C-alpha positions in Angstrom: 20.5 -45.7 55.9 23.8 -45.9 54.3 25.3 -47.6 57.3 22.6 -50.2 57.2 23.2 -50.8 53.5 26.9 -51.1 54.0 26.5 -53.5 57.0 24.1 -55.7 55.0 26.4 -55.6 51.9 29.3 -57.0 54.0 27.3 -60.1 55.1 27.7 -63.4 53.3 25.2 -63.9 50.5 22.8 -66.3 52.3 22.6 -64.2 55.4 22.2 -61.0 53.3 19.2 -62.5 51.6 17.8 -63.7 54.9 18.0 -60.2 56.3 16.4 -58.7 53.2 13.7 -61.3 53.2 12.9 -60.7 56.9 12.6 -57.0 56.4 10.6 -57.3 53.1 8.0 -59.6 54.6 8.2 -58.5 58.3 7.4 -54.9 57.8 4.2 -55.4 55.7 3.3 -58.3 58.1 3.5 -55.9 61.0 1.4 -53.3 59.2 -1.2 -55.9 58.4 -1.2 -57.0 62.0 -1.8 -53.4 63.1 -4.7 -53.0 60.8 -6.2 -56.3 61.9 -5.7 -55.4 65.5 -7.2 -52.0 65.1 -10.2 -53.5 63.3 -10.9 -56.2 65.9 -9.9 -54.8 69.4 -8.0 -51.5 69.7 -6.5 -52.0 73.2 -4.6 -55.1 72.1 -3.7 -53.9 68.6 0.0 -53.6 69.5 0.1 -57.4 70.2 -1.3 -58.1 66.7 1.7 -56.4 65.2 3.9 -59.1 66.7 1.4 -61.9 66.2 1.5 -61.3 62.4 4.8 -59.5 61.9 7.1 -62.0 63.6 5.9 -65.1 61.7 6.0 -63.1 58.4 9.6 -62.0 59.2 10.6 -65.5 60.1 9.1 -66.8 56.8 10.9 -64.0 54.9 14.2 -64.9 56.6 13.7 -68.6 55.8 12.9 -67.9 52.2 15.7 -65.5 51.9 18.1 -68.0 53.3 17.1 -70.6 50.8 17.3 -68.2 47.9 20.6 -66.8 49.1 22.0 -70.3 49.5 20.9 -71.1 45.9 22.6 -67.9 44.6 25.7 -68.8 46.5 25.9 -72.3 45.1 25.2 -71.0 41.6 28.0 -68.5 41.8 30.4 -71.1 43.4 29.6 -73.7 40.7 29.8 -71.2 37.9 33.2 -69.8 39.0 34.8 -73.3 39.1 
């Protein structure tokens, strides 16, 4: 876990926020997909993990990238 934290900490601010956003929304999205898949049709529950988790991770990455870019611009403007 420490290696992951160090690797993410070395990324540029927008990319760091994108990775964090993808994980924060992707993992719960995958869990929700699994629950929905188990509720509807058990043999294909594994596919629901990807059907819900991947769009959630993409949305999290996109939101994280936007927020990280705003943080980067704020710090850049504030320092000058």
